VOPAGU-2260 file (C-alpha; in pm, 1 decimal, decimal comma):
REM VOPAGU-2260
SITE   aa  ch    i         X         Y         Z
SITE  MET   A    0    1707,4   -1573,8   -2829,9
SITE  ARG   A    1    1812,4   -1385,8   -2515,6
SITE  VAL   A    2    2081,0   -1123,8   -2578,1
SITE  VAL   A    3    2307,5   -1042,7   -2283,8
SITE  PRO   A    4    2427,6    -682,1   -2327,5
SITE  SER   A    5    2767,2    -750,2   -2171,9
SITE  LYS   A    6    2847,2   -1013,9   -2438,6
SITE  ARG   A    7    2788,5    -795,0   -2746,8
SITE  PRO   A    8    2965,3    -457,6   -2774,7
SITE  ARG   A    9    2686,3    -283,1   -2967,2
SITE  ALA   A   10    2419,9    -423,5   -2738,1
SITE  ARG   A   11    2619,5    -321,2   -2434,1
SITE  THR   A   12    2661,8      32,5   -2567,7
SITE  HIS   A   13    2285,9      52,8   -2618,4
SITE  ALA   A   14    2226,9     -77,8   -2268,5
SITE  GLN   A   15    2467,6     174,8   -2117,2
SITE  THR   A   16    2297,9     457,8   -2304,3
SITE  LEU   A   17    1960,0     337,5   -2183,7
SITE  ARG   A   18    2089,2     324,4   -1826,3
SITE  ARG   A   19    2244,2     672,2   -1842,5
SITE  LEU   A   20    1931,0     837,3   -1981,8
SITE  SER   A   21    1709,6     637,6   -1747,6
SITE  ASP   A   22    1911,6     750,2   -1444,9
SITE  GLU   A   23    1885,0    1109,7   -1557,1
SITE  LEU   A   24    1508,1    1082,6   -1584,3
SITE  VAL   A   25    1485,8     930,1   -1236,1
SITE  GLU   A   26    1690,6    1218,9   -1095,5
SITE  LEU   A   27    1492,5    1489,0   -1278,6
SITE  GLN   A   28    1151,8    1366,1   -1167,3
SITE  ALA   A   29    1251,4    1322,7    -802,0
SITE  PRO   A   30    1100,9    1651,5    -670,7
SITE  ILE   A   31     761,3    1581,7    -832,1
SITE  ARG   A   32     541,3    1465,1    -544,1
SITE  VAL   A   33     181,9    1484,4    -664,1
SITE  LEU   A   34      -3,5    1377,7    -349,1
SITE  ASP   A   35     209,8    1598,9    -125,1
SITE  ALA   A   36     151,6    1898,2    -351,6
SITE  ILE   A   37    -229,0    1863,8    -351,3
SITE  ALA   A   38    -288,0    1754,8       9,0
SITE  TRP   A   39    -513,2    1944,8     249,1
SITE  SER   A   40    -349,4    1998,8     585,9
SITE  ASP   A   41    -475,3    1897,8     928,8
SITE  GLY   A   42    -538,5    2266,2     991,0
SITE  VAL   A   43    -799,9    2277,7     715,0
SITE  ALA   A   44    -980,2    1983,4     874,2
SITE  ALA   A   45    -962,1    2142,3    1220,0
SITE  GLU   A   46   -1116,3    2466,3    1089,9
SITE  PHE   A   47   -1390,6    2274,4     910,7
SITE  PHE   A   48   -1497,4    2076,9    1216,7
SITE  ALA   A   49   -1458,0    2379,0    1445,6
SITE  GLY   A   50   -1720,1    2547,9    1230,6
SITE  GLY   A   51   -1957,0    2255,0    1275,0
SITE  GLY   A   52   -1896,6    2118,9     924,6
SITE  GLY   A   53   -2135,3    2375,0     779,8
SITE  ARG   A   54   -1898,0    2583,2     565,4
SITE  GLN   A   55   -1685,9    2495,0     265,6
SITE  PRO   A   56   -1321,6    2427,5     364,1
SITE  ALA   A   57   -1091,4    2726,7     332,0
SITE  VAL   A   58    -900,0    2609,4      23,9
SITE  ASP   A   59    -840,7    2819,2    -286,7
SITE  GLU   A   60    -563,3    2878,5    -538,9
SITE  GLY   A   61    -373,3    3084,3    -281,5
SITE  TYR   A   62    -381,3    2796,3     -32,7
SITE  TYR   A   63    -166,0    2580,6    -261,0
SITE  ARG   A   64      69,3    2862,9    -348,6
SITE  ASP   A   65     124,1    2971,1      10,8
SITE  ARG   A   66      81,7    2651,2     213,3
SITE  ARG   A   67     176,4    2376,8     -35,5
SITE  PRO   A   68     459,5    2534,0    -240,2
SITE  LEU   A   69     613,5    2313,9    -506,6
SITE  ARG   A   70     956,1    2166,6    -436,7
SITE  PHE   A   71    1085,1    2264,2    -778,8
SITE  ASP   A   72    1082,5    2548,3   -1029,1
SITE  PRO   A   73     834,0    2440,9   -1300,7
SITE  ASP   A   74    1011,8    2623,1   -1583,4
SITE  ASP   A   75    1353,7    2485,2   -1489,9
SITE  LEU   A   76    1221,9    2131,0   -1460,1
SITE  ARG   A   77    1037,1    2156,8   -1792,8
SITE  SER   A   78    1357,6    2276,7   -1957,4
SITE  GLY   A   79    1552,6    1983,5   -1814,5
SITE  LEU   A   80    1292,6    1729,2   -1920,7
SITE  ARG   A   81    1266,5    1869,6   -2273,2
SITE  SER   A   82    1642,7    1864,2   -2309,5
SITE  LEU   A   83    1647,4    1503,5   -2194,8
SITE  ARG   A   84    1370,4    1415,3   -2440,3
SITE  ARG   A   85    1575,0    1551,7   -2731,6
SITE  ARG   A   86    1875,8    1346,7   -2627,0
SITE  ILE   A   87    1664,8    1031,9   -2590,3
SITE  GLU   A   88    1533,0    1079,2   -2944,5
SITE  SER   A   89    1881,5    1147,5   -3074,4
SITE  GLU   A   90    2060,2     861,9   -2896,6
SITE  LEU   A   91    1789,6     592,7   -2879,2
SITE  GLY   A   92    1528,6     698,4   -3133,1
SITE  GLU   A   93    1246,5     446,2   -3154,1
SITE  GLU   A   94    1472,2     162,7   -3042,4
SITE  THR   A   95    1340,4     -61,0   -2769,7
SITE  GLY   A   96    1323,3     143,6   -2454,3
SITE  GLY   A   97    1347,7     483,7   -2622,1
SITE  ARG   A   98     973,7     519,5   -2666,1
SITE  LEU   A   99     910,0     418,9   -2305,7
SITE  LEU   A  100    1144,5     693,7   -2190,0
SITE  THR   A  101     997,9     967,4   -2410,3
SITE  ASP   A  102     644,7     869,4   -2308,2
SITE  ARG   A  103     743,4     906,9   -1944,4
SITE  VAL   A  104     908,1    1241,6   -2004,9
SITE  ASP   A  105     583,5    1359,1   -2166,6
SITE  ALA   A  106     385,8    1230,5   -1868,6
SITE  TYR   A  107     602,4    1419,1   -1619,6
SITE  LEU   A  108     570,1    1736,4   -1827,8
SITE  ARG   A  109     192,4    1705,7   -1807,1
SITE  VAL   A  110     209,9    1641,7   -1432,3
SITE  ILE   A  111     393,2    1972,4   -1395,9
SITE  ASP   A  112     101,5    2136,9   -1579,0
SITE  LEU   A  113    -137,7    1965,6   -1337,8
SITE  LEU   A  114      43,8    2094,3   -1030,7
SITE  GLU   A  115      72,0    2447,5   -1166,6
SITE  ALA   A  116    -306,6    2441,3   -1220,4
SITE  ARG   A  117    -388,0    2361,2    -856,7
SITE  GLY   A  118    -691,2    2552,2    -735,8
SITE  THR   A  119    -805,8    2645,6   -1088,7
SITE  PRO   A  120   -1066,4    2494,2   -1325,8
SITE  ALA   A  121    -784,4    2367,5   -1549,9
SITE  PHE   A  122    -679,8    2124,7   -1276,6
SITE  GLY   A  123    -985,6    1906,1   -1332,3
SITE  ALA   A  124    -937,0    1884,7   -1708,5
SITE  ILE   A  125    -571,9    1782,6   -1677,2
SITE  SER   A  126    -658,8    1533,7   -1403,1
SITE  ALA   A  127    -915,4    1368,6   -1631,4
SITE  GLU   A  128    -656,4    1352,4   -1908,9
SITE  LEU   A  129    -398,7    1186,7   -1684,9
SITE  TYR   A  130    -611,9     961,5   -1463,2
SITE  GLY   A  131    -931,8     918,5   -1659,9
SITE  HIS   A  132   -1290,6    1040,0   -1671,8
SITE  LEU   A  133   -1611,7     868,6   -1567,6
SITE  HIS   A  134   -1724,4     870,0   -1929,9
SITE  ASP   A  135   -1417,6     673,3   -2042,8
SITE  ARG   A  136   -1509,7     331,1   -2178,8
SITE  VAL   A  137   -1357,7      17,1   -2033,9
SITE  HIS   A  138   -1288,5     -93,2   -2391,1
SITE  PRO   A  139   -1408,9      26,9   -2732,2
SITE  GLY   A  140   -1785,7      -7,5   -2742,0
SITE  GLY   A  141   -1796,0    -124,8   -2381,0
SITE  PRO   A  142   -1947,0      21,2   -2065,4
SITE  THR   A  143   -1818,8     343,7   -1915,0
SITE  LEU   A  144   -1661,5     372,2   -1573,4
SITE  SER   A  145   -1983,8     541,5   -1466,1
SITE  ASP   A  146   -2178,1     234,0   -1581,8
SITE  LEU   A  147   -1939,6      15,8   -1386,4
SITE  GLY   A  148   -1999,4     219,3   -1072,9
SITE  ALA   A  149   -2374,8     172,9   -1109,1
SITE  VAL   A  150   -2337,0    -203,8   -1154,5
SITE  MET   A  151   -2113,3    -227,7    -847,5
SITE  THR   A  152   -2354,3     -20,6    -639,0
SITE  GLU   A  153   -2643,0    -248,6    -732,4
SITE  ALA   A  154   -2444,0    -566,3    -666,4
SITE  LEU   A  155   -2324,6    -446,2    -327,2
SITE  SER   A  156   -2669,5    -326,4    -221,6
SITE  ASN   A  157   -2780,5    -689,1    -181,5
SITE  ILE   A  158   -2507,6    -766,4      70,4
SITE  ASP   A  159   -2605,8    -678,5     425,5
SITE  SER   A  160   -2276,7    -576,9     579,5
SITE  GLY   A  161   -2425,4    -611,6     926,7
SITE  ALA   A  162   -2492,2    -981,3     873,5
SITE  TRP   A  163   -2187,6   -1076,4     669,7
SITE  GLU   A  164   -1924,6    -830,7     788,5
SITE  PRO   A  165   -1934,5    -813,9    1166,1
SITE  PRO   A  166   -1712,3    -529,9    1285,7
SITE  GLU   A  167   -1352,4    -630,9    1340,7
SITE  PRO   A  168   -1221,7    -452,3    1649,6
SITE  PRO   A  169    -898,9    -252,7    1608,0
SITE  THR   A  170    -715,5    -478,0    1847,9
SITE  TYR   A  171    -359,8    -382,1    1758,8
SITE  ASP   A  172    -176,9     -56,9    1824,3
SITE  ALA   A  173      89,5      71,2    1587,4
SITE  ARG   A  174     377,5    -105,0    1759,5
SITE  ALA   A  175     199,4    -439,2    1753,8
SITE  GLY   A  176     121,3    -374,1    1386,6
SITE  VAL   A  177     490,6    -314,1    1319,0
SITE  GLU   A  178     581,5    -650,7    1470,9
SITE  MET   A  179     314,0    -839,1    1278,1
SITE  LEU   A  180     385,1    -676,0     940,8
SITE  THR   A  181     760,2    -712,5     983,5
SITE  GLU   A  182     727,3   -1085,3    1044,8
SITE  ARG   A  183     490,8   -1135,5     750,2
SITE  LEU   A  184     681,7    -924,5     497,4
SITE  ASP   A  185    1020,2   -1065,9     599,5
SITE  ALA   A  186     882,3   -1404,1     492,0
SITE  VAL   A  187     816,4   -1268,1     140,4
SITE  PHE   A  188    1094,3   -1012,0      88,3
SITE  GLY   A  189    1370,3   -1142,6     311,7
SITE  SER   A  190    1472,1   -1013,3     651,6
SITE  GLY   A  191    1491,0    -634,1     674,1
SITE  ALA   A  192    1412,9    -564,4     307,3
SITE  VAL   A  193    1098,2    -370,4     399,8
SITE  ARG   A  194    1096,2    -133,1     695,2
SITE  ILE   A  195     781,0     -95,9     903,6
SITE  ILE   A  196     792,5     235,2    1087,7
SITE  VAL   A  197     587,1     407,8    1355,2
SITE  ASP   A  198     537,2     772,9    1253,6
SITE  ASP   A  199     345,5    1052,2    1422,9
SITE  GLY   A  200     361,0    1286,2    1122,6
SITE  ILE   A  201     132,2    1117,8     870,2
SITE  VAL   A  202    -236,0    1200,9     820,8
SITE  ALA   A  203    -365,3     857,5     722,6
SITE  ASP   A  204    -347,3     554,5     951,1
SITE  ALA   A  205     -81,5     407,9     722,6
SITE  ALA   A  206     128,0     510,0     422,2
SITE  ALA   A  207     371,9     324,8     197,0
SITE  GLY   A  208     696,6     445,5      43,1
SITE  GLY   A  209     967,9     290,9    -168,4
SITE  ASP   A  210    1091,1      36,3      85,1
SITE  TYR   A  211     879,3     109,4     390,7
SITE  ILE   A  212     529,8     118,3     534,9
SITE  LYS   A  213     451,0     379,2     800,2
SITE  LEU   A  214     188,7     332,8    1069,8
SITE  ARG   A  215      58,0     641,0    1248,2
SITE  GLU   A  216     159,7     632,9    1611,9
SITE  ASP   A  217    -189,0     677,1    1757,9
SITE  ALA   A  218    -370,0     453,7    1506,1
SITE  ARG   A  219    -518,5     115,2    1586,6
SITE  PHE   A  220    -564,5    -173,9    1345,0
SITE  SER   A  221    -776,0    -483,2    1306,7
SITE  GLU   A  222    -641,9    -812,8    1178,0
SITE  ARG   A  223    -809,4    -735,0     844,3
SITE  ASP   A  224    -647,6    -389,8     828,7
SITE  LEU   A  225    -303,4    -541,0     870,9
SITE  ARG   A  226    -370,2    -813,8     615,9
SITE  ILE   A  227    -472,8    -554,3     357,1
SITE  LEU   A  228    -163,7    -345,0     428,9
SITE  GLU   A  229      46,0    -657,9     385,6
SITE  VAL   A  230     -89,6    -758,1      44,8
SITE  HIS   A  231    -185,8    -419,1    -103,8
SITE  GLU   A  232     102,1    -197,6       6,6
SITE  GLY   A  233     365,6    -462,3      69,4
SITE  TRP   A  234     314,6    -731,6    -192,9
SITE  VAL   A  235     237,5    -483,2    -472,2
SITE  HIS   A  236     349,6    -124,1    -420,4
SITE  VAL   A  237     669,6    -192,1    -226,4
SITE  ALA   A  238     754,2    -503,9    -428,0
SITE  THR   A  239     729,6    -328,2    -764,9
SITE  THR   A  240     940,6     -38,8    -636,9
SITE  LEU   A  241    1215,7    -271,2    -512,9
SITE  ASN   A  242    1205,6    -476,0    -833,3
SITE  GLY   A  243    1229,5    -152,8   -1034,0
SITE  ARG   A  244    1526,5     -35,2    -828,0
SITE  ALA   A  245    1699,2    -365,9    -896,6
SITE  GLN   A  246    1680,1    -321,9   -1276,0
SITE  PRO   A  247    2035,0    -296,9   -1416,3
SITE  TRP   A  248    1948,6     -87,6   -1722,1
SITE  CYS   A  249    1587,7      35,9   -1710,1
SITE  THR   A  250    1612,2     214,0   -1376,4
SITE  PHE   A  251    1313,1     430,9   -1468,8
SITE  LEU   A  252    1096,2     131,2   -1373,3
SITE  ALA   A  253    1144,8     225,0   -1008,2
SITE  LYS   A  254     931,0     537,2   -1057,1
SITE  GLY   A  255     569,8     570,9   -1161,4
SITE  THR   A  256     363,9     805,6   -1375,5
SITE  PRO   A  257     -13,6     857,5   -1386,1
SITE  SER   A  258     -43,0     587,7   -1653,1
SITE  THR   A  259     136,4     333,2   -1433,6
SITE  THR   A  260     -87,1     421,1   -1137,9
SITE  ALA   A  261    -386,0     239,1   -1289,9
SITE  THR   A  262    -186,9     -82,0   -1330,0
SITE  GLN   A  263     -37,3     -48,8    -982,1
SITE  GLU   A  264    -372,9      -4,4    -814,0
SITE  GLY   A  265    -530,2    -265,6   -1039,4
SITE  LEU   A  266    -265,7    -516,9    -929,4
SITE  ALA   A  267    -326,1    -419,8    -567,5
SITE  VAL   A  268    -704,0    -468,7    -593,1
SITE  PHE   A  269    -653,9    -795,8    -782,9
SITE  THR   A  270    -419,2    -913,0    -506,8
SITE  GLU   A  271    -664,4    -820,0    -232,7
SITE  ILE   A  272    -945,2   -1010,0    -403,1
SITE  THR   A  273    -754,1   -1322,0    -508,2
SITE  THR   A  274    -599,0   -1362,3    -162,7
SITE  MET   A  275    -943,6   -1329,8      -1,0
SITE  SER   A  276    -828,3   -1020,0     184,5
SITE  SER   A  277   -1086,6    -769,5      62,9
SITE  THR   A  278   -1444,0    -721,6     183,0
SITE  PRO   A  279   -1769,0    -585,8      37,2
SITE  GLU   A  280   -1727,7    -276,1     254,4
SITE  ARG   A  281   -1388,6    -209,2     100,5
SITE  LEU   A  282   -1541,9    -239,2    -245,7
SITE  ARG   A  283   -1816,8      -1,4    -134,4
SITE  ARG   A  284   -1548,9     250,4     -43,3
SITE  VAL   A  285   -1401,0     234,0    -392,9
SITE  THR   A  286   -1746,9     257,7    -549,0
SITE  ARG   A  287   -1847,3     555,0    -333,4
SITE  ARG   A  288   -1538,2     737,9    -451,1
SITE  MET   A  289   -1640,6     681,7    -812,4
SITE  VAL   A  290   -1989,6     811,2    -741,1
SITE  ALA   A  291   -1850,3    1111,4    -553,9
SITE  ILE   A  292   -1620,7    1198,1    -845,4
SITE  GLY   A  293   -1923,8    1184,7   -1074,2
SITE  MET   A  294   -2117,4    1413,9    -840,1
SITE  ALA   A  295   -1833,2    1667,3    -838,3
SITE  ALA   A  296   -1798,9    1648,2   -1216,3
SITE  ASP   A  297   -2169,4    1733,1   -1238,0
SITE  GLY   A  298   -2127,0    2038,4   -1014,0
SITE  ALA   A  299   -2161,5    1906,2    -659,0
SITE  THR   A  300   -1951,6    2090,3    -400,5
SITE  PHE   A  301   -1740,0    1953,2    -119,4
SITE  LEU   A  302   -2026,4    2003,6     124,6
SITE  ASP   A  303   -2267,4    1822,1    -108,4
SITE  VAL   A  304   -2037,6    1518,5    -124,8
SITE  TYR   A  305   -1959,9    1530,6     247,5
SITE  ARG   A  306   -2327,6    1536,7     342,0
SITE  TRP   A  307   -2406,1    1255,3      97,0
SITE  LEU   A  308   -2140,1    1040,4     258,4
SITE  LEU   A  309   -2285,2    1114,5     601,9
SITE  ASP   A  310   -2623,4    1000,6     468,1
SITE  GLU   A  311   -2448,4     683,9     346,5
SITE  GLY   A  312   -2363,9     606,5     707,3
SITE  LEU   A  313   -2003,0     725,4     729,5
SITE  GLN   A  314   -1875,4     890,6    1045,0
SITE  PRO   A  315   -1774,7    1258,2    1005,1
SITE  GLU   A  316   -1400,1    1187,6    1000,2
SITE  ALA   A  317   -1438,0     916,2     736,6
SITE  ALA   A  318   -1673,5    1133,1     529,2
SITE  TRP   A  319   -1419,2    1415,6     547,3
SITE  ALA   A  320   -1131,2    1192,1     437,0
SITE  SER   A  321   -1326,8    1051,1     141,9
SITE  SER   A  322   -1448,9    1394,0      32,6
SITE  VAL   A  323   -1097,5    1537,4      45,4
SITE  ARG   A  324    -979,9    1265,2    -192,4
SITE  VAL   A  325   -1225,2    1400,1    -450,3
SITE  PHE   A  326   -1137,2    1769,9    -417,7
SITE  ARG   A  327    -766,1    1773,2    -325,2
SITE  GLY   A  328    -571,0    1981,2    -572,3
SITE  SER   A  329    -893,7    2157,1    -663,9
SITE  THR   A  330   -1121,6    2377,5    -454,4
SITE  PRO   A  331   -1438,7    2288,8    -259,1
SITE  THR   A  332   -1648,9    2417,1    -548,3
SITE  GLY   A  333   -1417,2    2310,2    -829,4
SITE  PRO   A  334   -1379,7    2002,5   -1052,0
SITE  PRO   A  335   -1268,3    1668,7    -906,0
SITE  PHE   A  336    -929,9    1503,8    -885,8
SITE  THR   A  337   -1004,6    1179,6   -1069,5
SITE  LYS   A  338    -720,0     955,6    -952,1
SITE  ASP   A  339    -952,8     725,1    -758,0
SITE  LEU   A  340   -1107,6     603,8   -1083,3
SITE  VAL   A  341    -791,2     404,3   -1148,0
SITE  TYR   A  342    -872,3     137,7    -887,3
SITE  SER   A  343   -1164,9      -6,0   -1082,7
SITE  ARG   A  344   -1029,1      63,1   -1430,7
SITE  GLY   A  345    -691,5     -77,2   -1333,7
SITE  PHE   A  346    -843,0    -390,9   -1184,1
SITE  LEU   A  347   -1039,7    -463,2   -1501,8
SITE  GLU   A  348    -733,4    -410,1   -1720,8
SITE  VAL   A  349    -508,9    -626,8   -1503,7
SITE  TYR   A  350    -765,6    -903,5   -1463,2
SITE  ASP   A  351    -858,0    -918,9   -1831,0
SITE  PHE   A  352    -494,5    -894,0   -1938,5
SITE  MET   A  353    -411,4   -1192,6   -1718,7
SITE  ARG   A  354    -700,6   -1394,9   -1858,5
SITE  LEU   A  355    -598,7   -1313,0   -2216,1
SITE  ALA   A  356    -231,6   -1386,8   -2144,2
SITE  VAL   A  357    -328,8   -1732,7   -2017,1
SITE  ARG   A  358    -551,4   -1788,9   -2319,6
SITE  ARG   A  359    -256,0   -1705,6   -2548,6
SITE  GLY   A  360      -1,5   -1900,4   -2345,3
SITE  LEU   A  361     197,2   -1591,6   -2241,9
SITE  LEU   A  362     244,1   -1699,4   -1881,6
SITE  ASP   A  363     581,8   -1526,3   -1854,4
SITE  ARG   A  364     409,6   -1189,6   -1875,1
SITE  LEU   A  365     217,9   -1244,2   -1552,8
SITE  ALA   A  366     537,4   -1217,1   -1348,1
SITE  LEU   A  367     666,9    -929,4   -1561,2
SITE  LEU   A  368     381,0    -717,3   -1426,7
SITE  PHE   A  369     585,2    -698,4   -1105,1
SITE  SER   A  370     916,6    -599,9   -1267,4
SITE  GLY   A  371     865,1    -233,9   -1179,1
SITE  LYS   A  372     624,8      57,2   -1213,4
SITE  LEU   A  373     474,4      -4,5   -1556,1
SITE  ALA   A  374     148,5      33,9   -1741,1
SITE  ILE   A  375     -35,6    -257,5   -1899,7
SITE  HIS   A  376       3,5    -113,3   -2248,2
SITE  GLU   A  377     383,3    -107,6   -2201,0
SITE  LEU   A  378     406,9    -478,3   -2129,2
SITE  GLY   A  379     474,5    -585,7   -2488,9
SITE  THR   A  380     777,3    -356,6   -2500,4
SITE  ILE   A  381     883,1    -465,3   -2151,4
SITE  SER   A  382     869,2    -828,6   -2267,7
SITE  ARG   A  383    1095,8    -750,3   -2563,6
SITE  LEU   A  384    1335,8    -568,3   -2332,5
SITE  ALA   A  385    1339,5    -878,0   -2112,3
SITE  GLU   A  386    1419,2   -1096,2   -2412,5
SITE  ASP   A  387    1712,7    -864,5   -2490,6
SITE  GLY   A  388    1841,5    -880,5   -2134,6
SITE  LEU   A  389    1757,0    -516,2   -2065,2
SITE  VAL   A  390    1483,4    -593,5   -1810,7
SITE  THR   A  391    1545,9    -861,7   -1548,7
SITE  PRO   A  392    1267,7   -1082,3   -1409,8
SITE  PRO   A  393    1132,7    -957,5   -1078,2
SITE  ALA   A  394    1323,7   -1099,9    -782,3
SITE  ILE   A  395    1030,9   -1038,7    -548,0
SITE  LEU   A  396     696,7   -1197,3    -632,8
SITE  PRO   A  397     390,1   -1230,6    -410,7
SITE  PRO   A  398     311,4   -1590,4    -318,0
SITE  HIS   A  399      -7,1   -1598,9    -528,9
SITE  VAL   A  400     190,5   -1497,3    -840,6
SITE  ARG   A  401     504,5   -1696,8    -763,1
SITE  ASP   A  402     302,6   -2013,0    -816,6
SITE  ILE   A  403     223,9   -1943,2   -1183,1
SITE  SER   A  404      68,7   -2285,6   -1239,6
SITE  ALA   A  405    -195,2   -2231,1    -971,6
SITE  LEU   A  406    -267,8   -1877,6   -1093,3
SITE  ALA   A  407    -296,6   -2000,3   -1453,3
SITE  ALA   A  408    -541,8   -2271,9   -1345,0
SITE  TRP   A  409    -756,7   -2015,1   -1166,2
SITE  LEU   A  410    -752,4   -1780,6   -1467,0
SITE  THR   A  411    -837,2   -2067,7   -1702,1
SITE  TYR   A  412   -1153,4   -2139,0   -1507,0
SITE  SER   A  413   -1223,8   -1766,5   -1506,4
SITE  ASN   A  414   -1216,1   -1770,1   -1886,6
SITE  LEU   A  415   -1461,2   -2060,9   -1880,5
SITE  LEU   A  416   -1698,0   -1887,2   -1640,2
SITE  ASN   A  417   -1705,9   -1580,4   -1862,3
SITE  ARG   A  418   -1875,1   -1790,2   -2131,7
SITE  ILE   A  419   -2162,0   -1893,2   -1906,4
SITE  ASP   A  420   -2494,2   -1712,0   -1945,8
SITE  LEU   A  421   -2568,8   -1620,0   -1586,2
SITE  SER   A  422   -2937,3   -1554,0   -1651,6
SITE  GLN   A  423   -2978,2   -1905,7   -1792,0
SITE  MET   A  424   -2781,8   -2051,9   -1503,7
SITE  GLU   A  425   -3011,1   -1862,4   -1265,4
SITE  GLN   A  426   -3306,7   -2053,2   -1409,1
SITE  HIS   A  427   -3115,9   -2382,2   -1386,0
SITE  LEU   A  428   -3035,6   -2319,7   -1018,6
SITE  GLY   A  429   -3371,0   -2164,4    -937,6
SITE  ALA   A  430   -3455,7   -2414,2    -664,4
SITE  ALA   A  431   -3135,5   -2339,0    -480,3
SITE  LEU   A  432   -3200,8   -1964,5    -495,9
SITE  SER   A  433   -3567,1   -1967,4    -395,8
């Protein structure tokens, strides 16, 4: 039975306590900006290319301290988070929602450790703890993420991108991109709910925030680029932020942690694939990042990874950008930042969760994935919070999830296909494949 907090005094008191502590957590974590704190500046890139790309980039522990100072005092923020954790335990205990809050406090505490370790060997170990390691198994007894990367590399090697992926010209400038994305996202979110902005201060061609997507002023985009921005950044990352902000009690769902990142990126990859927006080349990019992380974990330097990517056919600027993703927060000869492993791991978790939810008849949980920034393993608790009226259903759902019946039908067939022995089917269809 659904309990509405406003109708029961004790339930309402619990809800108000949850809201108060949740708001405090949102405020405390606000200055933690992981990607900003570990970024390499345009100046580092300029120096690298000015030297002909033959020397390791000039990044060390001092670079982060002097050129990327943290926006908070680590000791003060730790003290505030630990104080909040004690009050959560005292006021909520293990009640529904309390454990979610304490887990997130613990995650933010570990993120502070990560950022304090920038430019040191400890950074890589904490990164692997928070975002995963190539030797992590997809499930107990299953393949590792490294195994998955090898399988993807083999599968993609048989697809000739020249034949099947003719280059799509970057026809649209940033202002045309703003017009197109605004029209498309207004149709999903409502007029003006998502801002599309031209910005000359971002490094990447595009970047998403809580309720906006920025396009770099001098960037150009293909139709495919804009479609991917629409479904990946808009339909997933912006939608879950806005749905989290709209939560009346669990306001912490508007903010993510490393554990929610895997589910976020998994949802985004799932959305790209199921809306036919992705391409083999985009999957190659994700796979190359996994391989590059493995190379760095085995001792490869920035230059080793950069040169490998050049050999893979990337242009120098693209090879630089991909290599930086592996070593940001670290040094050119240090351990990798492993965040990019979450795309593949997250996709597998999201996809298999959806298939299992359909098998068990838990269709309501498919939409709940979009109720805010959450991790797959939190969804059981989130569902109970929803039953108690403490989490509201997401107001914004992508079109392919809004139609739950169609998605459930697709996932049902997916469960069926998983039972087919592909090697036996290959023999059955041999004539068609010869």
